[in-house]
Every structure is written in structure tokens, then in C-alpha cells.
N, CA, C and O atoms as a GROMACS GRO file, in nm:
protein
  408
    1MET      N    1   0.123  -0.110  -1.793
    1MET     CA    2   0.165  -0.232  -1.857
    1MET      C    3   0.216  -0.346  -1.756
    1MET      O    4   0.295  -0.337  -1.662
    2LYS      N    5   0.147  -0.449  -1.804
    2LYS     CA    6   0.156  -0.554  -1.678
    2LYS      C    7   0.283  -0.658  -1.725
    2LYS      O    8   0.287  -0.733  -1.823
    3ARG      N    9   0.366  -0.638  -1.639
    3ARG     CA   10   0.482  -0.724  -1.646
    3ARG      C   11   0.490  -0.870  -1.572
    3ARG      O   12   0.423  -0.899  -1.473
    4ASP      N   13   0.577  -0.952  -1.632
    4ASP     CA   14   0.571  -1.109  -1.558
    4ASP      C   15   0.675  -1.129  -1.441
    4ASP      O   16   0.791  -1.094  -1.464
    5PHE      N   17   0.652  -1.171  -1.343
    5PHE     CA   18   0.748  -1.185  -1.226
    5PHE      C   19   0.771  -1.302  -1.196
    5PHE      O   20   0.658  -1.350  -1.198
    6VAL      N   21   0.851  -1.397  -1.164
    6VAL     CA   22   0.884  -1.498  -1.133
    6VAL      C   23   0.885  -1.517  -0.995
    6VAL      O   24   0.851  -1.628  -0.954
    7SER      N   25   0.914  -1.440  -0.924
    7SER     CA   26   0.899  -1.422  -0.770
    7SER      C   27   0.846  -1.306  -0.704
    7SER      O   28   0.850  -1.198  -0.764
    8PHE      N   29   0.802  -1.311  -0.599
    8PHE     CA   30   0.762  -1.181  -0.504
    8PHE      C   31   0.890  -1.100  -0.488
    8PHE      O   32   0.887  -0.977  -0.489
    9SER      N   33   0.999  -1.169  -0.474
    9SER     CA   34   1.120  -1.072  -0.449
    9SER      C   35   1.139  -1.013  -0.558
    9SER      O   36   1.178  -0.897  -0.548
   10GLU      N   37   1.120  -1.063  -0.688
   10GLU     CA   38   1.164  -0.989  -0.825
   10GLU      C   39   1.058  -0.866  -0.819
   10GLU      O   40   1.095  -0.750  -0.840
   11PHE      N   41   0.911  -0.905  -0.787
   11PHE     CA   42   0.814  -0.812  -0.804
   11PHE      C   43   0.847  -0.693  -0.707
   11PHE      O   44   0.832  -0.576  -0.743
   12TYR      N   45   0.894  -0.727  -0.581
   12TYR     CA   46   0.906  -0.617  -0.479
   12TYR      C   47   1.026  -0.538  -0.514
   12TYR      O   48   1.034  -0.435  -0.447
   13ASP      N   49   1.108  -0.555  -0.588
   13ASP     CA   50   1.220  -0.463  -0.619
   13ASP      C   51   1.122  -0.376  -0.744
   13ASP      O   52   1.114  -0.256  -0.718
   14TYR      N   53   1.066  -0.407  -0.841
   14TYR     CA   54   0.972  -0.344  -0.937
   14TYR      C   55   0.877  -0.243  -0.832
   14TYR      O   56   0.876  -0.123  -0.856
   15TYR      N   57   0.807  -0.292  -0.728
   15TYR     CA   58   0.716  -0.229  -0.625
   15TYR      C   59   0.798  -0.139  -0.589
   15TYR      O   60   0.753  -0.029  -0.622
   16LEU      N   61   0.900  -0.131  -0.534
   16LEU     CA   62   0.980  -0.040  -0.464
   16LEU      C   63   1.014   0.089  -0.585
   16LEU      O   64   1.015   0.208  -0.551
   17SER      N   65   1.035   0.054  -0.694
   17SER     CA   66   1.079   0.130  -0.794
   17SER      C   67   0.992   0.214  -0.833
   17SER      O   68   1.029   0.316  -0.891
   18GLN      N   69   0.837   0.186  -0.806
   18GLN     CA   70   0.728   0.229  -0.827
   18GLN      C   71   0.691   0.332  -0.746
   18GLN      O   72   0.615   0.418  -0.792
   19HIS      N   73   0.735   0.340  -0.618
   19HIS     CA   74   0.749   0.421  -0.518
   19HIS      C   75   0.853   0.478  -0.481
   19HIS      O   76   0.885   0.466  -0.362
   20SER      N   77   0.930   0.549  -0.566
   20SER     CA   78   1.040   0.621  -0.544
   20SER      C   79   1.063   0.757  -0.456
   20SER      O   80   1.168   0.801  -0.409
   21MET      N   81   0.931   0.805  -0.449
   21MET     CA   82   0.907   0.931  -0.400
   21MET      C   83   0.874   0.906  -0.252
   21MET      O   84   0.814   0.804  -0.220
   22VAL      N   85   0.916   1.007  -0.151
   22VAL     CA   86   0.892   0.962  -0.033
   22VAL      C   87   0.734   1.019  -0.002
   22VAL      O   88   0.656   0.956   0.070
   23ASN      N   89   0.708   1.119  -0.055
   23ASN     CA   90   0.555   1.170  -0.024
   23ASN      C   91   0.439   1.044  -0.050
   23ASN      O   92   0.337   1.018   0.013
   24CYS      N   93   0.505   0.970  -0.184
   24CYS     CA   94   0.390   0.864  -0.214
   24CYS      C   95   0.393   0.729  -0.135
   24CYS      O   96   0.305   0.643  -0.132
   25ARG      N   97   0.529   0.728  -0.063
   25ARG     CA   98   0.545   0.650   0.043
   25ARG      C   99   0.467   0.627   0.138
   25ARG      O  100   0.420   0.519   0.176
   26ARG      N  101   0.447   0.782   0.197
   26ARG     CA  102   0.410   0.857   0.313
   26ARG      C  103   0.214   0.824   0.265
   26ARG      O  104   0.131   0.777   0.342
   27MET      N  105   0.197   0.852   0.168
   27MET     CA  106   0.069   0.806   0.144
   27MET      C  107   0.010   0.679   0.184
   27MET      O  108  -0.088   0.659   0.257
   28HIS      N  109   0.112   0.574   0.105
   28HIS     CA  110   0.075   0.441   0.144
   28HIS      C  111   0.130   0.398   0.292
   28HIS      O  112   0.100   0.284   0.327
   29PHE      N  113   0.189   0.459   0.363
   29PHE     CA  114   0.192   0.429   0.507
   29PHE      C  115   0.059   0.470   0.581
   29PHE      O  116  -0.008   0.395   0.651
   30ILE      N  117   0.034   0.598   0.553
   30ILE     CA  118  -0.066   0.673   0.632
   30ILE      C  119  -0.209   0.557   0.586
   30ILE      O  120  -0.277   0.511   0.677
   31GLY      N  121  -0.234   0.528   0.467
   31GLY     CA  122  -0.348   0.432   0.449
   31GLY      C  123  -0.334   0.294   0.475
   31GLY      O  124  -0.435   0.223   0.469
   32THR      N  125  -0.225   0.246   0.503
   32THR     CA  126  -0.217   0.112   0.571
   32THR      C  127  -0.251   0.140   0.707
   32THR      O  128  -0.345   0.076   0.754
   33LEU      N  129  -0.195   0.218   0.776
   33LEU     CA  130  -0.223   0.241   0.903
   33LEU      C  131  -0.355   0.258   0.945
   33LEU      O  132  -0.394   0.210   1.051
   34LEU      N  133  -0.462   0.353   0.837
   34LEU     CA  134  -0.585   0.343   0.851
   34LEU      C  135  -0.632   0.251   0.829
   34LEU      O  136  -0.725   0.231   0.908
   35VAL      N  137  -0.618   0.166   0.751
   35VAL     CA  138  -0.667   0.038   0.758
   35VAL      C  139  -0.651  -0.050   0.863
   35VAL      O  140  -0.752  -0.112   0.896
   36ILE      N  141  -0.536  -0.074   0.933
   36ILE     CA  142  -0.517  -0.141   1.044
   36ILE      C  143  -0.605  -0.085   1.157
   36ILE      O  144  -0.677  -0.161   1.222
   37LEU      N  145  -0.600   0.047   1.181
   37LEU     CA  146  -0.685   0.102   1.268
   37LEU      C  147  -0.839   0.070   1.257
   37LEU      O  148  -0.914   0.047   1.352
   38ASP      N  149  -0.874   0.074   1.122
   38ASP     CA  150  -1.022   0.052   1.082
   38ASP      C  151  -1.055  -0.116   1.116
   38ASP      O  152  -1.162  -0.160   1.158
   39LEU      N  153  -0.953  -0.179   1.092
   39LEU     CA  154  -1.012  -0.360   1.124
   39LEU      C  155  -1.014  -0.375   1.276
   39LEU      O  156  -1.092  -0.444   1.341
   40LEU      N  157  -0.898  -0.286   1.327
   40LEU     CA  158  -0.888  -0.307   1.491
   40LEU      C  159  -1.034  -0.250   1.547
   40LEU      O  160  -1.090  -0.326   1.626
   41PHE      N  161  -1.099  -0.133   1.518
   41PHE     CA  162  -1.207  -0.085   1.551
   41PHE      C  163  -1.300  -0.146   1.511
   41PHE      O  164  -1.397  -0.149   1.588
   42ALA      N  165  -1.311  -0.210   1.391
   42ALA     CA  166  -1.462  -0.326   1.371
   42ALA      C  167  -1.430  -0.425   1.434
   42ALA      O  168  -1.532  -0.493   1.449
   43GLY      N  169  -1.316  -0.485   1.495
   43GLY     CA  170  -1.334  -0.592   1.582
   43GLY      C  171  -1.381  -0.554   1.716
   43GLY      O  172  -1.455  -0.632   1.776
   44ALA      N  173  -1.341  -0.431   1.776
   44ALA     CA  174  -1.383  -0.403   1.887
   44ALA      C  175  -1.507  -0.372   1.905
   44ALA      O  176  -1.571  -0.408   2.004
   45GLU      N  177  -1.555  -0.299   1.803
   45GLU     CA  178  -1.719  -0.267   1.786
   45GLU      C  179  -1.793  -0.396   1.747
   45GLU      O  180  -1.914  -0.403   1.765
   46HIS      N  181  -1.734  -0.482   1.701
   46HIS     CA  182  -1.835  -0.602   1.677
   46HIS      C  183  -1.901  -0.546   1.557
   46HIS      O  184  -2.014  -0.595   1.559
   47ASN      N  185  -1.895  -0.497   1.491
   47ASN     CA  186  -1.960  -0.424   1.371
   47ASN      C  187  -1.875  -0.439   1.221
   47ASN      O  188  -1.787  -0.358   1.191
   48ALA      N  189  -1.908  -0.538   1.144
   48ALA     CA  190  -1.870  -0.559   1.037
   48ALA      C  191  -1.866  -0.418   0.933
   48ALA      O  192  -1.779  -0.408   0.845
   49TRP      N  193  -1.944  -0.340   0.949
   49TRP     CA  194  -2.002  -0.211   0.865
   49TRP      C  195  -1.868  -0.156   0.828
   49TRP      O  196  -1.844  -0.112   0.715
   50TRP      N  197  -1.779  -0.160   0.928
   50TRP     CA  198  -1.647  -0.098   0.941
   50TRP      C  199  -1.553  -0.133   0.823
   50TRP      O  200  -1.466  -0.067   0.765
   51LEU      N  201  -1.605  -0.269   0.806
   51LEU     CA  202  -1.490  -0.335   0.698
   51LEU      C  203  -1.482  -0.277   0.566
   51LEU      O  204  -1.376  -0.265   0.504
   52LEU      N  205  -1.628  -0.234   0.514
   52LEU     CA  206  -1.627  -0.162   0.385
   52LEU      C  207  -1.548  -0.060   0.357
   52LEU      O  208  -1.505  -0.036   0.244
   53LEU      N  209  -1.519   0.018   0.481
   53LEU     CA  210  -1.448   0.166   0.467
   53LEU      C  211  -1.265   0.118   0.449
   53LEU      O  212  -1.184   0.204   0.414
   54ALA      N  213  -1.228   0.001   0.473
   54ALA     CA  214  -1.077  -0.026   0.468
   54ALA      C  215  -1.036  -0.021   0.335
   54ALA      O  216  -0.932   0.043   0.316
   55PRO      N  217  -1.089  -0.070   0.240
   55PRO     CA  218  -1.036  -0.064   0.064
   55PRO      C  219  -1.042   0.092   0.039
   55PRO      O  220  -0.953   0.149  -0.024
   56VAL      N  221  -1.135   0.151   0.085
   56VAL     CA  222  -1.144   0.305   0.049
   56VAL      C  223  -1.024   0.371   0.137
   56VAL      O  224  -0.961   0.460   0.080
   57LEU      N  225  -0.993   0.344   0.241
   57LEU     CA  226  -0.861   0.415   0.300
   57LEU      C  227  -0.762   0.384   0.282
   57LEU      O  228  -0.667   0.458   0.308
   58GLY      N  229  -0.744   0.234   0.218
   58GLY     CA  230  -0.578   0.199   0.196
   58GLY      C  231  -0.600   0.234   0.048
   58GLY      O  232  -0.523   0.322   0.007
   59TYR      N  233  -0.692   0.184  -0.046
   59TYR     CA  234  -0.663   0.235  -0.185
   59TYR      C  235  -0.669   0.368  -0.206
   59TYR      O  236  -0.595   0.413  -0.293
   60GLY      N  237  -0.752   0.455  -0.135
   60GLY     CA  238  -0.729   0.596  -0.180
   60GLY      C  239  -0.640   0.676  -0.159
   60GLY      O  240  -0.604   0.755  -0.245
   61CYS      N  241  -0.575   0.668  -0.014
   61CYS     CA  242  -0.444   0.699   0.016
   61CYS      C  243  -0.341   0.673  -0.085
   61CYS      O  244  -0.278   0.767  -0.135
   62ALA      N  245  -0.323   0.566  -0.113
   62ALA     CA  246  -0.216   0.491  -0.211
   62ALA      C  247  -0.234   0.550  -0.361
   62ALA      O  248  -0.141   0.570  -0.439
   63TRP      N  249  -0.346   0.570  -0.383
   63TRP     CA  250  -0.377   0.603  -0.532
   63TRP      C  251  -0.368   0.758  -0.539
   63TRP      O  252  -0.342   0.815  -0.646
   64ILE      N  253  -0.393   0.833  -0.411
   64ILE     CA  254  -0.375   0.976  -0.414
   64ILE      C  255  -0.214   1.003  -0.429
   64ILE      O  256  -0.162   1.096  -0.491
   65GLY      N  257  -0.160   0.921  -0.372
   65GLY     CA  258  -0.031   0.925  -0.383
   65GLY      C  259   0.057   0.916  -0.494
   65GLY      O  260   0.162   0.977  -0.514
   66HIS      N  261  -0.022   0.802  -0.587
   66HIS     CA  262   0.044   0.786  -0.727
   66HIS      C  263   0.008   0.902  -0.837
   66HIS      O  264   0.074   0.924  -0.938
   67VAL      N  265  -0.111   0.973  -0.799
   67VAL     CA  266  -0.164   1.060  -0.887
   67VAL      C  267  -0.069   1.188  -0.821
   67VAL      O  268   0.006   1.241  -0.903
   68LEU      N  269  -0.066   1.232  -0.706
   68LEU     CA  270  -0.013   1.364  -0.703
   68LEU      C  271   0.137   1.346  -0.692
   68LEU      O  272   0.199   1.442  -0.736
   69PHE      N  273   0.205   1.256  -0.648
   69PHE     CA  274   0.323   1.247  -0.657
   69PHE      C  275   0.414   1.187  -0.747
   69PHE      O  276   0.505   1.251  -0.799
   70GLU      N  277   0.384   1.010  -0.778
   70GLU     CA  278   0.467   0.970  -0.825
   70GLU      C  279   0.449   0.951  -0.979
   70GLU      O  280   0.538   0.909  -1.052
   71ARG      N  281   0.290   0.997  -1.030
   71ARG     CA  282   0.250   1.028  -1.140
   71ARG      C  283   0.271   0.897  -1.237
   71ARG      O  284   0.324   0.894  -1.348
   72ASN      N  285   0.213   0.791  -1.162
   72ASN     CA  286   0.237   0.662  -1.234
   72ASN      C  287   0.114   0.594  -1.201
   72ASN      O  288   0.025   0.643  -1.131
   73GLN      N  289   0.113   0.485  -1.252
   73GLN     CA  290  -0.017   0.384  -1.259
   73GLN      C  291   0.026   0.304  -1.155
   73GLN      O  292   0.136   0.250  -1.158
   74PRO      N  293  -0.068   0.289  -1.044
   74PRO     CA  294  -0.051   0.167  -0.908
   74PRO      C  295  -0.039   0.035  -0.966
   74PRO      O  296  -0.120  -0.008  -1.048
   75ALA      N  297   0.065  -0.032  -0.923
   75ALA     CA  298   0.095  -0.159  -0.969
   75ALA      C  299  -0.051  -0.285  -0.903
   75ALA      O  300  -0.053  -0.406  -0.926
   76THR      N  301  -0.143  -0.218  -0.832
   76THR     CA  302  -0.244  -0.295  -0.807
   76THR      C  303  -0.346  -0.333  -0.954
   76THR      O  304  -0.409  -0.439  -0.961
   77PHE      N  305  -0.347  -0.245  -1.046
   77PHE     CA  306  -0.407  -0.261  -1.158
   77PHE      C  307  -0.363  -0.397  -1.227
   77PHE      O  308  -0.442  -0.482  -1.267
   78GLY      N  309  -0.222  -0.403  -1.235
   78GLY     CA  310  -0.134  -0.528  -1.296
   78GLY      C  311  -0.134  -0.649  -1.230
   78GLY      O  312  -0.146  -0.759  -1.284
   79HIS      N  313  -0.120  -0.622  -1.090
   79HIS     CA  314  -0.062  -0.745  -1.034
   79HIS      C  315  -0.142  -0.708  -0.847
   79HIS      O  316  -0.081  -0.680  -0.744
   80PRO      N  317  -0.277  -0.724  -0.865
   80PRO     CA  318  -0.358  -0.714  -0.733
   80PRO      C  319  -0.293  -0.742  -0.606
   80PRO      O  320  -0.262  -0.671  -0.511
   81VAL      N  321  -0.277  -0.924  -0.643
   81VAL     CA  322  -0.274  -0.994  -0.511
   81VAL      C  323  -0.097  -0.947  -0.455
   81VAL      O  324  -0.061  -0.933  -0.338
   82TRP      N  325  -0.018  -0.933  -0.570
   82TRP     CA  326   0.104  -0.930  -0.532
   82TRP      C  327   0.117  -0.771  -0.459
   82TRP      O  328   0.194  -0.753  -0.364
   83SER      N  329   0.055  -0.690  -0.501
   83SER     CA  330   0.069  -0.559  -0.478
   83SER      C  331   0.047  -0.511  -0.355
   83SER      O  332   0.113  -0.427  -0.295
   84LEU      N  333  -0.096  -0.596  -0.303
   84LEU     CA  334  -0.140  -0.610  -0.153
   84LEU      C  335  -0.023  -0.646  -0.052
   84LEU      O  336   0.007  -0.578   0.046
   85ILE      N  337   0.036  -0.756  -0.089
   85ILE     CA  338   0.150  -0.793  -0.001
   85ILE      C  339   0.279  -0.716  -0.050
   85ILE      O  340   0.387  -0.731   0.006
   86GLY      N  341   0.268  -0.661  -0.121
   86GLY     CA  342   0.396  -0.552  -0.115
   86GLY      C  343   0.348  -0.456  -0.059
   86GLY      O  344   0.447  -0.406  -0.005
   87ASP      N  345   0.247  -0.384  -0.028
   87ASP     CA  346   0.204  -0.259   0.036
   87ASP      C  347   0.231  -0.304   0.175
   87ASP      O  348   0.279  -0.233   0.264
   88GLY      N  349   0.197  -0.424   0.185
   88GLY     CA  350   0.225  -0.454   0.356
   88GLY      C  351   0.381  -0.506   0.381
   88GLY      O  352   0.407  -0.521   0.500
   89ARG      N  353   0.480  -0.532   0.298
   89ARG     CA  354   0.594  -0.524   0.343
   89ARG      C  355   0.658  -0.413   0.316
   89ARG      O  356   0.775  -0.400   0.349
   90MET      N  357   0.600  -0.330   0.260
   90MET     CA  358   0.676  -0.187   0.236
   90MET      C  359   0.634  -0.130   0.364
   90MET      O  360   0.723  -0.060   0.413
   91PHE      N  361   0.546  -0.136   0.421
   91PHE     CA  362   0.485  -0.076   0.563
   91PHE      C  363   0.583  -0.126   0.658
   91PHE      O  364   0.648  -0.041   0.718
   92TRP      N  365   0.607  -0.260   0.682
   92TRP     CA  366   0.703  -0.333   0.764
   92TRP      C  367   0.808  -0.264   0.742
   92TRP      O  368   0.858  -0.196   0.832
   93ASP      N  369   0.867  -0.270   0.603
   93ASP     CA  370   1.003  -0.216   0.610
   93ASP      C  371   1.011  -0.074   0.622
   93ASP      O  372   1.125  -0.032   0.642
   94MET      N  373   0.913   0.016   0.614
   94MET     CA  374   0.914   0.146   0.674
   94MET      C  375   0.946   0.149   0.810
   94MET      O  376   1.052   0.193   0.855
   95LEU      N  377   0.860   0.103   0.870
   95LEU     CA  378   0.855   0.090   1.008
   95LEU      C  379   0.985   0.022   1.072
   95LEU      O  380   1.009   0.059   1.187
   96ARG      N  381   1.061  -0.059   1.023
   96ARG     CA  382   1.186  -0.095   1.038
   96ARG      C  383   1.300   0.003   1.012
   96ARG      O  384   1.403   0.006   1.080
   97GLY      N  385   1.271   0.089   0.901
   97GLY     CA  386   1.385   0.178   0.852
   97GLY      C  387   1.433   0.115   0.744
   97GLY      O  388   1.541   0.153   0.698
   98ARG      N  389   1.373   0.026   0.694
   98ARG     CA  390   1.451  -0.044   0.577
   98ARG      C  391   1.421   0.025   0.441
   98ARG      O  392   1.488   0.009   0.339
   99VAL      N  393   1.298   0.113   0.454
   99VAL     CA  394   1.254   0.194   0.352
   99VAL      C  395   1.242   0.341   0.392
   99VAL      O  396   1.189   0.362   0.501
  100ARG      N  397   1.271   0.416   0.342
  100ARG     CA  398   1.268   0.575   0.398
  100ARG      C  399   1.140   0.612   0.380
  100ARG      O  400   1.079   0.602   0.273
  101LEU      N  401   1.092   0.659   0.492
  101LEU     CA  402   0.956   0.725   0.509
  101LEU      C  403   0.984   0.871   0.560
  101LEU      O  404   0.885   0.944   0.562
  102TRP      N  405   1.118   0.930   0.607
  102TRP     CA  406   1.126   1.069   0.606
  102TRP      C  407   1.257   1.149   0.526
  102TRP      O  408   1.263   1.272   0.526
   0.00000   0.00000   0.00000
């Protein structure tokens, strides 16, 4: 079900509620880390073909987390841009210890 949000802050609260299980958040963390490494590798190798792997790594890990652990539909389907921004924000918040990873 698609919901309307007035701000990213409002969306992010919803986004975090859809990632309540630590194993799902871990899958997101792994996927985002793999995307970052993939982008760095693509740049280091000067090979744009590696960029094709980035969405597979990121979305693949995240969606596995939703199917196996959260058992809900990823926010990507209703809010693709805010969901991508939310994933980056959640990754940063996990690195800083503001969102539990362990």
C-alpha cells in the first residue's frame, strides 16, 4: 500500500518501522556496503560494466532481508527515490550506532 508523506523525515520514520528486525537491517547494510565496494572497484578498474552489478547487489540483499526476515514489501515499490535515500541514511545511522546493527 502506497502512503503519502509530507517530508523525508516523516518517510524515514516509516522506513525504519519497516526494518524492525536486526537481520533485515544487516542484509541492507551488507547490500549497501557491497554497492559501495562495487562502485569503487568500477572506478578503480575504469570499467563501467561493474555498474550493472550494483543494483543486483543492493536490491538483492535488501529484498532477501524483507522476504526472509521482515516478511513485508520493500518501500522501494511505493517510494523508489525516498527509499534509496532512506537506505543510505539507515546505512550511515548504523555506522554511527544510531540504528542497531548488532
